[in-house]
Every structure is written in structure tokens, then in C-alpha cells.
All heavy atoms as an XYZ file, in Angstrom:
743
protein
N     -56.001     14.095    -26.325
C     -54.742     14.477    -26.935
C     -53.800     13.282    -26.911
O     -53.694     12.581    -25.924
C     -54.112     15.651    -26.185
C     -52.742     15.939    -26.680
S     -52.099     17.594    -26.516
C     -51.751     17.822    -24.842
N     -53.092     13.103    -28.010
C     -52.114     12.031    -28.133
C     -50.733     12.611    -27.890
O     -50.381     13.658    -28.432
C     -52.168     11.390    -29.535
C     -53.537     10.759    -29.781
C     -51.060     10.374    -29.705
C     -53.718     10.266    -31.187
N     -49.961     11.935    -27.078
C     -48.593     12.364    -26.814
C     -47.624     11.497    -27.622
O     -47.782     10.287    -27.693
C     -48.279     12.255    -25.326
C     -49.038     13.240    -24.477
C     -48.651     13.175    -23.012
O     -47.627     12.532    -22.676
O     -49.377     13.774    -22.200
N     -46.657     12.166    -28.211
C     -45.647     11.478    -29.005
C     -44.286     11.955    -28.531
O     -44.058     13.152    -28.378
C     -45.821     11.799    -30.511
C     -44.757     11.097    -31.334
C     -47.209     11.426    -30.994
N     -43.398     11.014    -28.319
C     -42.062     11.379    -27.854
C     -41.174     11.790    -29.036
O     -41.427     11.415    -30.190
C     -41.382     10.196    -27.134
O     -41.167      9.140    -28.086
C     -42.225      9.703    -25.967
N     -40.151     12.545    -28.714
C     -39.179     12.941    -29.730
C     -38.495     11.699    -30.307
O     -38.216     11.639    -31.498
C     -38.143     13.898    -29.130
C     -37.178     14.455    -30.146
C     -36.243     15.490    -29.550
C     -35.271     16.006    -30.596
N     -34.352     17.008    -30.061
N     -38.281     10.698    -29.481
C     -37.648      9.455    -29.932
C     -38.525      8.750    -30.969
O     -38.019      8.236    -31.974
C     -37.376      8.528    -28.752
C     -36.674      7.242    -29.153
C     -36.451      6.309    -27.975
O     -37.066      6.455    -26.924
N     -35.572      5.353    -28.157
N     -39.848      8.734    -30.755
C     -40.743      8.101    -31.722
C     -40.709      8.849    -33.056
O     -40.667      8.230    -34.125
C     -42.169      8.061    -31.176
N     -40.719     10.174    -32.987
C     -40.640     10.976    -34.211
C     -39.322     10.700    -34.918
O     -39.274     10.554    -36.146
C     -40.806     12.480    -33.896
C     -40.534     13.327    -35.119
C     -42.198     12.755    -33.334
N     -38.242     10.601    -34.156
C     -36.930     10.315    -34.722
C     -36.951      8.971    -35.454
O     -36.424      8.851    -36.568
C     -35.875     10.310    -33.623
C     -34.461     10.116    -34.113
C     -33.443     10.155    -32.970
O     -33.783      9.903    -31.812
N     -32.209     10.463    -33.295
N     -37.574      7.969    -34.870
C     -37.654      6.648    -35.492
C     -38.484      6.693    -36.777
O     -38.107      6.097    -37.790
C     -38.232      5.628    -34.513
C     -37.300      5.297    -33.376
C     -37.952      4.450    -32.290
O     -39.169      4.324    -32.227
N     -37.126      3.873    -31.429
N     -39.599      7.407    -36.763
C     -40.430      7.530    -37.963
C     -39.677      8.236    -39.083
O     -39.752      7.836    -40.236
C     -41.723      8.281    -37.657
C     -42.665      7.560    -36.744
C     -42.780      6.212    -36.573
C     -43.604      8.143    -35.853
N     -43.736      5.929    -35.631
C     -44.260      7.097    -35.181
C     -43.955      9.463    -35.555
C     -45.252      7.323    -34.240
C     -44.948      9.690    -34.617
C     -45.585      8.624    -33.962
N     -38.980      9.299    -38.706
C     -38.204     10.040    -39.700
C     -37.118      9.142    -40.299
O     -36.879      9.156    -41.509
C     -37.567     11.281    -39.073
C     -38.548     12.375    -38.718
S     -37.786     13.752    -37.808
C     -36.602     14.357    -39.007
N     -36.471      8.366    -39.446
C     -35.398      7.490    -39.909
C     -35.942      6.425    -40.861
O     -35.341      6.160    -41.917
C     -34.686      6.838    -38.723
C     -33.490      6.011    -39.120
S     -32.167      6.948    -39.932
C     -31.495      7.825    -38.547
N     -37.073      5.853    -40.539
C     -37.677      4.841    -41.410
C     -37.991      5.439    -42.776
O     -37.695      4.844    -43.820
C     -38.941      4.242    -40.755
C     -38.543      3.358    -39.576
C     -39.772      3.459    -41.770
C     -39.704      2.953    -38.687
N     -38.561      6.639    -42.790
C     -38.889      7.303    -44.051
C     -37.623      7.599    -44.855
O     -37.580      7.342    -46.071
C     -39.662      8.596    -43.772
C     -40.031      9.323    -45.045
O     -40.715      8.721    -45.902
O     -39.635     10.498    -45.192
N     -36.614      8.100    -44.201
C     -35.361      8.438    -44.892
C     -34.662      7.199    -45.429
O     -34.125      7.219    -46.544
C     -34.432      9.213    -43.961
S     -34.970     10.902    -43.673
N     -34.671      6.121    -44.661
C     -34.034      4.889    -45.126
C     -34.764      4.312    -46.337
O     -34.130      3.775    -47.254
C     -33.948      3.864    -43.989
C     -32.961      4.218    -42.879
C     -33.084      3.229    -41.723
C     -31.532      4.266    -43.392
N     -36.091      4.453    -46.361
C     -36.861      3.997    -47.524
C     -36.494      4.821    -48.758
O     -36.315      4.268    -49.853
C     -38.356      4.094    -47.243
N     -36.363      6.126    -48.587
C     -35.951      6.987    -49.702
C     -34.546      6.629    -50.165
O     -34.279      6.543    -51.370
C     -35.987      8.455    -49.284
C     -37.378      8.999    -49.091
C     -37.336     10.444    -48.636
O     -36.694     11.268    -49.265
N     -38.006     10.742    -47.534
N     -33.645      6.408    -49.208
C     -32.270      6.049    -49.531
C     -32.230      4.764    -50.356
O     -31.528      4.685    -51.363
C     -31.450      5.884    -48.247
C     -30.017      5.473    -48.497
C     -29.236      5.317    -47.214
C     -27.829      4.848    -47.526
N     -26.961      4.801    -46.391
N     -33.021      3.784    -49.951
C     -33.065      2.515    -50.678
C     -33.535      2.743    -52.119
O     -32.958      2.192    -53.056
C     -33.985      1.523    -49.965
C     -34.220      0.273    -50.772
C     -33.254     -0.732    -50.825
C     -35.385      0.101    -51.510
C     -33.455     -1.868    -51.575
C     -35.591     -1.027    -52.267
C     -34.625     -2.013    -52.299
O     -34.821     -3.132    -53.063
N     -34.568      3.571    -52.305
C     -35.079      3.838    -53.657
C     -34.004      4.497    -54.535
O     -33.823      4.109    -55.694
C     -36.331      4.720    -53.600
C     -37.586      3.962    -53.212
C     -38.847      4.779    -53.448
N     -38.902      5.998    -52.665
C     -39.366      6.097    -51.428
N     -39.823      5.030    -50.813
N     -39.389      7.267    -50.798
N     -33.307      5.482    -53.988
C     -32.266      6.162    -54.764
C     -31.112      5.218    -55.091
O     -30.608      5.202    -56.219
C     -31.736      7.394    -54.035
C     -32.793      8.426    -53.749
C     -32.792      9.144    -52.563
C     -33.826      8.692    -54.646
C     -33.764     10.096    -52.278
C     -34.802      9.636    -54.371
C     -34.763     10.334    -53.186
O     -35.730     11.264    -52.910
N     -30.693      4.429    -54.116
C     -29.610      3.471    -54.356
C     -30.011      2.446    -55.411
O     -29.191      2.047    -56.242
C     -29.216      2.770    -53.058
C     -28.469      3.642    -52.096
C     -28.198      3.001    -50.749
O     -28.919      2.046    -50.354
O     -27.272      3.467    -50.069
N     -31.270      2.026    -55.383
C     -31.761      1.057    -56.355
C     -31.761      1.657    -57.764
O     -31.323      1.011    -58.715
C     -33.174      0.591    -55.975
C     -33.684     -0.502    -56.889
O     -32.988     -1.524    -57.041
O     -34.788     -0.324    -57.467
N     -32.220      2.895    -57.897
C     -32.231      3.557    -59.208
C     -30.812      3.732    -59.738
O     -30.547      3.510    -60.929
C     -32.926      4.918    -59.118
C     -34.386      4.844    -58.801
C     -35.166      4.301    -59.960
C     -36.654      4.411    -59.705
N     -37.431      3.899    -60.835
N     -29.895      4.127    -58.863
C     -28.493      4.294    -59.253
C     -27.904      2.956    -59.688
O     -27.223      2.871    -60.724
C     -27.678      4.926    -58.103
C     -28.097      6.385    -57.907
C     -26.176      4.816    -58.376
C     -27.581      7.022    -56.636
N     -28.179      1.894    -58.936
C     -27.657      0.563    -59.268
C     -28.209      0.085    -60.616
O     -27.471     -0.534    -61.399
C     -28.006     -0.430    -58.161
N     -29.474      0.378    -60.907
C     -30.053     -0.004    -62.197
C     -29.303      0.662    -63.350
O     -28.996      0.018    -64.361
C     -31.527      0.390    -62.261
C     -32.441     -0.459    -61.422
C     -33.877      0.065    -61.436
O     -34.257      0.856    -62.293
N     -34.669     -0.369    -60.472
N     -29.018      1.946    -63.191
C     -28.308      2.670    -64.241
C     -26.858      2.216    -64.349
O     -26.304      2.128    -65.454
C     -28.404      4.176    -64.000
C     -29.807      4.737    -64.263
C     -29.972      6.107    -63.618
C     -30.092      4.794    -65.751
N     -26.230      1.891    -63.222
C     -24.857      1.367    -63.256
C     -24.817      0.037    -63.997
O     -23.890     -0.217    -64.773
C     -24.300      1.213    -61.846
C     -23.935      2.534    -61.200
C     -23.467      2.397    -59.757
O     -23.684      1.335    -59.133
O     -22.905      3.386    -59.237
N     -25.823     -0.816    -63.780
C     -25.879     -2.091    -64.496
C     -26.155     -1.862    -65.986
O     -25.559     -2.526    -66.842
C     -26.955     -3.001    -63.902
C     -26.563     -3.671    -62.601
C     -27.547     -4.747    -62.175
N     -28.902     -4.252    -61.997
C     -29.389     -3.698    -60.882
N     -28.610     -3.577    -59.825
N     -30.638     -3.301    -60.817
N     -27.050     -0.951    -66.289
C     -27.420     -0.667    -67.683
C     -26.210     -0.216    -68.500
O     -26.024     -0.659    -69.631
C     -28.505      0.409    -67.722
C     -28.964      0.778    -69.118
C     -30.096      1.794    -69.076
C     -30.567      2.183    -70.471
N     -31.693      3.141    -70.417
N     -25.393      0.656    -67.916
C     -24.258      1.221    -68.659
C     -22.910      0.597    -68.282
O     -21.908      0.887    -68.921
C     -24.214      2.736    -68.468
C     -25.375      3.417    -69.161
C     -26.487      3.849    -68.446
C     -25.379      3.594    -70.535
C     -27.556      4.453    -69.084
C     -26.444      4.200    -71.189
C     -27.531      4.626    -70.455
O     -28.591      5.217    -71.098
N     -22.877     -0.185    -67.227
C     -21.635     -0.842    -66.829
C     -20.576      0.102    -66.322
O     -19.381     -0.139    -66.506
N     -21.018      1.212    -65.699
C     -20.067      2.190    -65.180
C     -20.727      3.032    -64.091
O     -21.940      3.006    -63.943
C     -19.542      3.089    -66.301
C     -20.593      3.878    -67.029
S     -19.947      4.834    -68.441
C     -19.939      3.613    -69.733
N     -19.893      3.768    -63.373
C     -20.399      4.668    -62.342
C     -20.916      5.947    -62.989
O     -20.652      6.221    -64.166
C     -19.292      5.040    -61.340
O     -18.293      5.798    -62.043
C     -18.686      3.815    -60.685
N     -21.594      6.762    -62.199
C     -22.124      8.023    -62.710
C     -21.000      8.953    -63.166
O     -21.101      9.587    -64.221
C     -22.982      8.713    -61.655
C     -23.466     10.070    -62.093
C     -24.359     10.203    -63.147
C     -23.014     11.233    -61.471
C     -24.789     11.444    -63.579
C     -23.445     12.475    -61.889
C     -24.336     12.573    -62.942
O     -24.759     13.802    -63.365
N     -19.931      9.016    -62.403
C     -18.806      9.882    -62.756
C     -18.216      9.491    -64.106
O     -17.965     10.346    -64.967
C     -17.716      9.827    -61.664
O     -18.304     10.180    -60.411
C     -16.572     10.759    -61.970
N     -18.027      8.194    -64.316
C     -17.505      7.700    -65.586
C     -18.501      7.963    -66.713
O     -18.125      8.336    -67.821
C     -17.187      6.192    -65.484
O     -16.300      5.980    -64.390
C     -16.561      5.670    -66.762
N     -19.775      7.790    -66.411
C     -20.818      8.026    -67.415
C     -20.849      9.494    -67.836
O     -21.000      9.798    -69.019
C     -22.177      7.590    -66.866
C     -23.289      7.660    -67.870
C     -23.331      6.787    -68.944
C     -24.293      8.595    -67.745
C     -24.356      6.845    -69.875
C     -25.328      8.655    -68.664
C     -25.359      7.779    -69.733
N     -20.683     10.387    -66.864
C     -20.616     11.821    -67.185
C     -19.479     12.108    -68.168
O     -19.653     12.861    -69.126
C     -20.383     12.643    -65.916
C     -21.622     12.999    -65.160
C     -21.268     13.930    -64.005
O     -20.322     13.629    -63.259
O     -21.948     14.957    -63.875
N     -18.328     11.511    -67.906
C     -17.171     11.700    -68.786
C     -17.471     11.149    -70.184
O     -17.099     11.750    -71.195
C     -15.933     11.029    -68.196
C     -15.456     11.681    -66.918
C     -14.422     10.840    -66.182
O     -14.134      9.709    -66.559
N     -13.871     11.401    -65.109
N     -18.152     10.012    -70.219
C     -18.539      9.392    -71.492
C     -19.452     10.332    -72.282
O     -19.258     10.539    -73.475
C     -19.240      8.055    -71.231
C     -20.031      7.546    -72.384
N     -19.452      6.992    -73.497
C     -21.371      7.515    -72.597
C     -20.406      6.640    -74.352
N     -21.579      6.943    -73.825
N     -20.448     10.894    -71.606
C     -21.404     11.799    -72.250
C     -20.678     13.037    -72.796
O     -20.911     13.465    -73.928
C     -22.497     12.241    -71.242
C     -23.415     11.076    -70.886
C     -23.309     13.414    -71.767
C     -24.396     10.698    -71.958
N     -19.807     13.603    -71.980
C     -19.112     14.838    -72.369
C     -18.118     14.624    -73.504
O     -17.899     15.524    -74.311
C     -18.413     15.440    -71.156
C     -19.388     15.988    -70.124
C     -18.726     16.431    -68.837
O     -17.479     16.452    -68.773
O     -19.462     16.742    -67.891
N     -17.527     13.441    -73.580
C     -16.513     13.194    -74.610
C     -17.086     12.540    -75.866
O     -16.389     12.434    -76.875
C     -15.392     12.312    -74.036
O     -15.905     11.021    -73.736
N     -18.329     12.149    -75.826
C     -18.948     11.485    -76.973
C     -19.149     12.471    -78.118
O     -19.581     13.609    -77.918
C     -20.291     10.883    -76.560
O     -20.889     10.236    -77.659
N     -18.810     12.038    -79.321
C     -18.966     12.894    -80.492
C     -20.416     12.963    -80.946
O     -20.839     13.949    -81.534
C     -18.077     12.383    -81.627
C     -16.602     12.532    -81.328
C     -15.735     12.023    -82.470
O     -16.233     11.844    -83.592
O     -14.544     11.801    -82.209
N     -21.160     11.919    -80.703
C     -22.557     11.848    -81.135
C     -23.468     11.892    -79.913
O     -23.259     11.166    -78.942
C     -22.792     10.550    -81.909
C     -24.185     10.398    -82.444
C     -24.339      9.108    -83.226
C     -25.780      8.958    -83.674
N     -26.005      7.671    -84.319
N     -24.464     12.776    -79.963
C     -25.419     12.867    -78.858
C     -26.441     11.740    -78.969
O     -27.046     11.540    -80.018
C     -26.160     14.203    -78.878
C     -25.336     15.358    -78.415
C     -26.163     16.630    -78.266
O     -27.401     16.577    -78.335
O     -25.546     17.690    -78.100
N     -26.590     11.028    -77.873
C     -27.612      9.991    -77.794
C     -28.616     10.486    -76.764
O     -28.307     10.562    -75.574
C     -27.010      8.624    -77.387
C     -28.095      7.563    -77.291
C     -25.916      8.211    -78.369
N     -29.805     10.845    -77.237
C     -30.768     11.494    -76.361
C     -31.183     10.621    -75.181
O     -31.387     11.126    -74.078
C     -31.990     11.963    -77.155
C     -31.671     13.096    -78.080
C     -31.652     12.904    -79.455
C     -31.359     14.355    -77.585
C     -31.343     13.948    -80.317
C     -31.044     15.406    -78.428
C     -31.039     15.201    -79.804
N     -31.261      9.317    -75.383
C     -31.617      8.415    -74.279
C     -30.550      8.470    -73.193
O     -30.870      8.435    -71.995
C     -31.794      6.990    -74.785
N     -29.293      8.573    -73.601
C     -28.211      8.680    -72.624
C     -28.285     10.006    -71.882
O     -28.052     10.054    -70.675
C     -26.841      8.519    -73.298
C     -26.540      7.116    -73.739
C     -25.163      6.961    -74.353
O     -24.443      7.978    -74.540
O     -24.788      5.808    -74.655
N     -28.597     11.091    -72.596
C     -28.728     12.399    -71.945
C     -29.872     12.367    -70.937
O     -29.752     12.906    -69.833
C     -28.948     13.503    -72.976
C     -27.664     14.012    -73.530
C     -27.087     13.681    -74.715
C     -26.761     14.925    -72.896
N     -25.891     14.338    -74.865
C     -25.663     15.115    -73.763
C     -26.786     15.610    -71.680
C     -24.600     15.956    -73.457
C     -25.714     16.453    -71.377
C     -24.645     16.612    -72.258
N     -30.982     11.753    -71.310
C     -32.115     11.635    -70.383
C     -31.714     10.854    -69.135
O     -32.010     11.255    -68.011
C     -33.307     10.947    -71.057
C     -34.027     11.849    -72.034
O     -33.834     13.088    -71.974
O     -34.804     11.319    -72.852
N     -31.033      9.729    -69.359
C     -30.574      8.929    -68.213
C     -29.571      9.711    -67.369
O     -29.573      9.604    -66.144
C     -29.959      7.609    -68.682
C     -31.003      6.584    -69.109
O     -32.196      6.761    -68.767
O     -30.621      5.605    -69.781
N     -28.738     10.500    -68.023
C     -27.748     11.296    -67.304
C     -28.424     12.295    -66.366
O     -27.987     12.480    -65.220
C     -26.845     12.029    -68.296
O     -25.957     12.886    -67.618
N     -29.477     12.926    -66.848
C     -30.211     13.883    -66.012
C     -30.824     13.185    -64.807
O     -30.694     13.637    -63.668
C     -31.284     14.602    -66.858
C     -30.610     15.516    -67.885
C     -32.247     15.384    -65.968
C     -31.527     16.007    -68.974
N     -31.489     12.055    -65.057
C     -32.106     11.299    -63.955
C     -31.048     10.799    -62.981
O     -31.196     10.917    -61.762
C     -32.905     10.114    -64.497
C     -34.153     10.519    -65.245
O     -34.608     11.677    -65.077
O     -34.679      9.686    -66.015
N     -29.987     10.231    -63.526
C     -28.916      9.654    -62.708
C     -28.291     10.717    -61.812
O     -28.082     10.500    -60.624
C     -27.878      9.037    -63.636
C     -26.977      7.996    -63.055
C     -26.752      7.720    -61.734
C     -26.150      7.094    -63.798
N     -25.839      6.708    -61.614
C     -25.454      6.305    -62.861
C     -25.922      6.890    -65.143
C     -24.549      5.313    -63.254
C     -25.026      5.905    -65.530
C     -24.353      5.125    -64.585
N     -28.023     11.871    -62.385
C     -27.460     12.968    -61.600
C     -28.396     13.394    -60.473
O     -27.951     13.686    -59.363
N     -29.681     13.409    -60.776
C     -30.657     13.762    -59.739
C     -30.649     12.728    -58.621
O     -30.654     13.092    -57.438
C     -32.048     13.872    -60.347
N     -30.621     11.457    -58.980
C     -30.595     10.403    -57.949
C     -29.352     10.508    -57.075
O     -29.426     10.338    -55.855
C     -30.658      9.004    -58.576
C     -31.924      8.710    -59.322
C     -31.902      8.052    -60.543
C     -33.180      9.085    -58.819
C     -33.066      7.774    -61.242
C     -34.344      8.818    -59.514
C     -34.281      8.160    -60.719
O     -35.430      7.889    -61.418
N     -28.210     10.794    -57.691
C     -26.965     10.945    -56.925
C     -27.083     12.129    -55.964
O     -26.713     12.035    -54.791
C     -25.749     11.109    -57.880
C     -24.510     11.544    -57.124
C     -25.494      9.805    -58.630
N     -27.638     13.230    -56.437
C     -27.834     14.401    -55.577
C     -28.813     14.137    -54.448
O     -28.572     14.513    -53.295
N     -29.927     13.475    -54.779
C     -30.923     13.136    -53.753
C     -30.326     12.204    -52.707
O     -30.612     12.332    -51.518
C     -32.155     12.474    -54.374
C     -32.969     13.372    -55.260
C     -33.695     12.838    -56.312
C     -33.014     14.746    -55.069
C     -34.461     13.640    -57.141
C     -33.770     15.571    -55.903
C     -34.493     15.013    -56.933
N     -29.490     11.257    -53.153
C     -28.859     10.320    -52.219
C     -27.931     11.065    -51.264
O     -27.914     10.785    -50.063
C     -28.104      9.228    -52.983
C     -27.449      8.149    -52.131
C     -28.473      7.418    -51.257
C     -26.698      7.156    -53.017
N     -27.179     12.019    -51.774
C     -26.297     12.815    -50.912
C     -27.116     13.581    -49.877
O     -26.757     13.629    -48.697
C     -25.472     13.792    -51.749
C     -24.405     13.132    -52.592
C     -23.712     14.094    -53.546
O     -23.990     15.309    -53.503
O     -22.889     13.607    -54.344
N     -28.228     14.168    -50.315
C     -29.089     14.916    -49.401
C     -29.697     14.016    -48.335
O     -29.729     14.379    -47.155
C     -30.214     15.605    -50.179
C     -29.760     16.755    -51.025
C     -30.876     17.331    -51.878
O     -32.070     17.078    -51.597
O     -30.560     18.052    -52.848
N     -30.169     12.855    -48.734
C     -30.825     11.970    -47.766
C     -29.799     11.400    -46.792
O     -30.100     11.213    -45.613
C     -31.657     10.872    -48.468
C     -32.780     10.371    -47.546
C     -30.831      9.696    -48.906
C     -33.866     11.329    -47.285
N     -28.583     11.143    -47.262
C     -27.532     10.673    -46.350
C     -27.212     11.737    -45.307
O     -26.988     11.422    -44.131
C     -26.279     10.268    -47.113
C     -26.406      8.901    -47.748
O     -27.127      8.035    -47.254
N     -25.717      8.696    -48.845
N     -27.205     13.005    -45.715
C     -26.978     14.103    -44.770
C     -28.120     14.174    -43.762
O     -27.903     14.352    -42.565
C     -26.834     15.437    -45.520
C     -26.624     16.631    -44.613
C     -25.354     16.530    -43.786
O     -24.333     16.058    -44.266
N     -25.411     16.962    -42.539
N     -29.332     14.029    -44.258
C     -30.503     14.073    -43.387
C     -30.459     12.925    -42.369
O     -30.766     13.116    -41.195
C     -31.774     13.991    -44.235
C     -33.028     14.357    -43.518
C     -34.181     14.452    -44.518
C     -35.442     14.925    -43.855
N     -36.562     15.024    -44.809
N     -30.060     11.751    -42.820
C     -29.943     10.590    -41.924
C     -28.919     10.877    -40.837
O     -29.148     10.568    -39.664
C     -29.598      9.314    -42.725
C     -30.826      8.863    -43.536
C     -29.107      8.196    -41.805
C     -30.540      7.785    -44.561
N     -27.795     11.474    -41.211
C     -26.766     11.825    -40.218
C     -27.321     12.800    -39.177
O     -27.055     12.656    -37.981
C     -25.556     12.448    -40.905
O     -24.920     11.522    -41.725
N     -28.085     13.785    -39.642
C     -28.681     14.764    -38.724
C     -29.686     14.096    -37.782
O     -29.725     14.402    -36.587
C     -29.362     15.884    -39.519
C     -28.421     16.755    -40.308
C     -27.520     17.615    -39.434
O     -27.958     18.069    -38.358
O     -26.357     17.836    -39.833
N     -30.479     13.207    -38.317
C     -31.475     12.509    -37.487
C     -30.772     11.645    -36.446
O     -31.151     11.644    -35.270
C     -32.419     11.666    -38.363
C     -33.293     12.585    -39.219
C     -33.293     10.756    -37.502
C     -34.046     11.865    -40.321
N     -29.749     10.899    -36.873
C     -28.995     10.047    -35.936
C     -28.399     10.884    -34.801
O     -28.346     10.436    -33.667
C     -27.871      9.306    -36.663
C     -28.345      8.125    -37.453
C     -27.156      7.433    -38.121
C     -27.598      6.244    -38.917
N     -26.471      5.582    -39.611
N     -27.937     12.086    -35.126
C     -27.320     12.959    -34.132
C     -28.375     13.686    -33.287
O     -28.030     14.368    -32.322
C     -26.427     13.977    -34.829
N     -29.649     13.514    -33.648
C     -30.711     14.188    -32.889
C     -30.835     15.653    -33.237
O     -31.425     16.424    -32.470
N     -30.300     16.058    -34.377
C     -30.310     17.459    -34.781
C     -31.594     17.804    -35.535
O     -31.589     18.055    -36.740
C     -29.100     17.789    -35.652
C     -27.812     17.671    -34.902
O     -27.785     17.800    -33.686
N     -26.737     17.436    -35.608
N     -32.714     17.760    -34.839
C     -33.974     18.180    -35.407
C     -34.825     18.749    -34.288
O     -34.584     18.484    -33.109
C     -34.695     17.041    -36.130
C     -35.100     15.897    -35.234
C     -36.377     15.869    -34.675
C     -34.238     14.877    -34.940
C     -36.754     14.827    -33.847
C     -34.605     13.834    -34.117
C     -35.874     13.802    -33.563
N     -35.795     19.547    -34.668
C     -36.631     20.210    -33.677
C     -38.095     20.030    -34.062
O     -38.461     20.174    -35.229
C     -36.284     21.701    -33.645
C     -37.034     22.482    -32.605
C     -36.587     23.932    -32.587
O     -35.688     24.347    -33.307
N     -37.217     24.731    -31.752
N     -38.901     19.719    -33.082
C     -40.345     19.595    -33.309
C     -40.981     20.985    -33.210
O     -40.713     21.719    -32.273
C     -40.966     18.665    -32.270
C     -40.379     17.238    -32.215
C     -40.993     16.470    -31.050
C     -40.606     16.520    -33.512
N     -41.779     21.332    -34.201
C     -42.449     22.632    -34.207
C     -43.945     22.409    -34.400
O     -44.383     21.391    -34.938
C     -41.893     23.560    -35.308
C     -40.447     23.906    -35.036
C     -42.036     22.940    -36.680
N     -44.715     23.399    -34.000
C     -46.168     23.317    -34.180
C     -46.549     23.675    -35.574
O     -45.999     24.414    -36.266
C     -46.890     24.259    -33.211
C     -46.794     23.742    -31.773
O     -46.645     22.525    -31.596
O     -46.865     24.577    -30.863
């Protein structure tokens, strides 16, 4: 039997979460560079635009998902840092 400490699990979880965070931040930064604006500003642009540009709508859906995923992973990182997790069988 292999024994693993809660601290080791915490470190593994943190490494995984930080990798996910980096991916989401990178995707968001790519879209910010592409459009030259933040997601919030881009949303306003999409909603006020008279002509629908399907590529922009597609990017808007992806961008919104990345922003949501980033918020979730940041919350998860905070929970891990605080030790708020439980090992179960």
C-alpha cells in the first residue's frame, strides 16, 4: 500500500489548477489582443452592433466560457490554499 499525505494531494491539486488557470488566461489574452478590448467591452460591442458577425458571436461564446472557467478555477485555488478539501474513498 502506498501512503499519500494530504499535503501532497494539495500540491498536486494546486499544480493542476494553476495549469488550467494559465490556459484560460492565455485564451482570454489571445481574444483581448485579437479584438483590442476586454470581454466586458466586447459584450457591449456585440449587443450594440447593428450587423451580426458570426465569427464574433462564436468568439463571444468561447470568451465568456473562458471567463467563467477562470472564475471557477480561481475559487478552487482559494479553497485549496485554505485547505478546504476532503479526501474520500
